[in-house]
N, C-alpha and C positions, 0 to 999 in steps of 0.2 A: 252260148249254144244257140245256133239258129237252124231253122229247117224250112224247106219249101212247104207251101200250104196246099192241101187238097182243095180242089175247086169247090167242093160242097161247103166248105167253111169260108170261102173267100168273101161271100156277101155279108154274113152276119158279124163275125168278130174280127176276122183276120185281115179283111181289107182295110181295117183301121190302122194297120201297119206299124208294125212293131219293129224295133230296131235291134238292140243287143242287150245281152245280159252282162252286166259289169258296171264299174263306176265311171262317172263322167270325167270331163276335163277339169283341170285345176282352175281356180279363180274365185273371186268374190271374197268379201270380208263381212263380218258381223260386228256391229257396233256394240260395245259392252253395255250391259244394262244392270240396274240395281238388282240385288237378289230378290226373288219372289218368295212370298210366305208359304210355308207348308200348311196343309189343311188335313186334319184327321178325317178318316172315313166315318160314316154313321156307325152308331153303336152296333156291335155284333158283326160288322163287315170289315173288309179291307179293300183297298183300291185295286189290288191286283186281281181280285175275284169279282170286281165290278165290270161286267162286260155287256155291251149292247150293240145291236145292229145300228148302222147309220144309213142315211138316205143315199149315200154315194157308193153303195155296194161294198161297204166296209164293215169291220167290227172294231169297236173302240174299247180299250181297257183303261180303267182309271177314272179319276174325277172328271165328270163331264164339264165342270166349270173351271178346270185347271187353267191357269194363266198361260201355260206353254202347251200348245196343241201340236203334237208331232204326228205326221202321217207318213207311212211307208207305202209306196207303190212297189209291190214285190211279185215274184213268180215262184211257185213251188218247185219249178224245175230249173231254177237259176242257181248255179254254184255260189255266186257272190252273195245271194240272199241267204243261202244255207249257212255260209260262213258268218254273216252278221247274226243270224239266229243263234248260232252256237257261241259266238265270242262276245257279242254285244247285248243281245236281248236279255239275258239273265241280269246283267248289271243295270240295264235300262229299267227293268221292272223293280229291282230291289232298291236302287239308289235314287230313282227319279219318280217313277209311277207310284210307288208305295207311299211317297210323301204327300201326294196330292198336288204336287207342283206341275207335273207333266201328265198329260193323257197321251195314249199311243193308239193310233188307228192303223190297221192293216187293210189295204185295198188291193184287191186282185188285179194284176196287170198281165195279160197273156202275151208276154214278150216273144214267145216261141210259136204263137199261133195255135194251131190245132192241138199240139202236144200239151198245152197248158189247160185245155178246157176240161178234160176228165178230172184231174185232181182238184180244179176249182169247184166243179159241181159237187164232187164227193166231199170236199173239205167243208162245204157249206150245208151238208146233209146231216148236221148234228145240232144239238142245242147250243145256246149262246155260251153256256159254261164250258162246253166241250170244244169250242172252236179253237182256242189258242193251244190247248194240249194236243189236238190232232194236227194243227199246223206245225207245231214243234216236232212232232213225230214224223211227219212227212218230210220236213227239212232234214232231220237227222238221218233218215233212211233214203235220202235222195239218190245217192250213188247206186244203191242196190236196186231201187225202183226203176232207174233209168239204164240199168246195165245192158238191156237189149233194145234200147231205143231205136237204133238204126234199122234193125230187123223189123220191128213193129211198124216203124214209119214207112218202110218199103211196102209192107202189106197194106197199110192204109192208103198209100198213094195209088194202089191198084183198085181201090174201091170206087170205081167210076159211078157217079150218080148217087152215091150214098148220102143219106141225110146227116145233118150235123149230129143228131143224137146217135146214129149208128156209128159215126166216126169216133165220137167221144167214148162210146161203149167199147169199141175195138181197142182203143188206147187203154181204157180202164182194165180190160181183161188181159191184154197182151203184156202190159207193163206190171201188172200185179196190184194196181191200186184198188181194184174191186175186192180182192182177197184181203188187202191191207185194212180196209175199213170194216170189213166183216169181222176180222179178228179183234177189232176194237169196239164191237158192240152195235154196229149198224147192220140191221137185217138186210139180206140180199135183195129182197123185194123193194125195200125202201131205197137202197142204193141205186138200183136200176131205175126206179121212178125218178130219182134225182138226176140221173144221166139223161133222162128223156124229158126233163122239165123245160119246155120251150120258153116259159116266162123267165126263168133264171138266165137262160142263154140270151134272151132279148135284153134283160137288165145288164148283163155283162157287156154286151155290145154298146149299149148306151153309156155305161160308166166308162168304158175305154175311150169312146169318142169324147166324153167330157174331160177325161184326164188329158187327152191330147190337146183339146182346145184350151183348157185352163192353164196347163203347166208344160205343154210340149214335152211330155215324158218320152225319153229316147233310150233309156237304159234302166235296168233294175239292179239293185234297189235304188229308187229315187225317193228322197226324203223332203218333206214340206214342213216347215215350222212356222206356225201362225200365218199361213197363207203364202209364205215365201220359200221358193226352192232352196235347199241347202246344197251348195256346190262342193263336191268332194274331189280331192286330187285323184287322178287315175292311178297313182302309186300309193301304197300303204293301205292298211286295213280301214274299213269304214268306221268302226266304233270309236277309236281314239279321236278321229276327226269330228264325228258327230257329237261326242261328249264335249269336246272343246267348244263347239257351237252352243250346246245347251248351257254350259257354264257361263259363257260370255253373255248369254241371253237372260241370265239370272237364276238358272236352275241349281 
């Protein structure tokens, strides 16, 4: 899904330019590695519930010292990301993150420009422990939330001179993201404050620029394992391919 970008958002986030939602081209091989050792979580905890913010505008789940560090650059409005969240993420958590072998970090990547900003800001408007549950719910309800995306986008395009916060709020209201997070315990005043948080928007802009510089992200989801991009075939589901890479890497 792609969309043209309102001029008001061209300077901060979207001029960093974002390509497409979907898997990349085929290619690349991973050299098989020896199995890595599992590590139990501290007493009274489990790795799936161990969540923290990271310096790169992400949230990490799992053992921070895991030998296999997996990063996903994803979009809450990307169908391919939603498919991975439904089909692969539960298995990733239970079979890999829970063992302490793999940590998983989700980094926001606004592949659709202005459309992505509202769910990003609202998705980060919760505690660390609530981040991944809300992300799952946004992904699971993606088709409903984006049902009138064309209509709302057309209205936003007409908002000449609007601030990035006003555009994010218009998407949040028009697409139903504001009501969505309110129904999940985020007070409206807090949600609106998050939509108007210039610091978060600036952090997103910088993180997107860094993703482009470090990894040349051109589609979502993009996976990085121990600093190396995972190349997935354009055909076939993401999870079986990603799991194969994890296994060959010792997971």
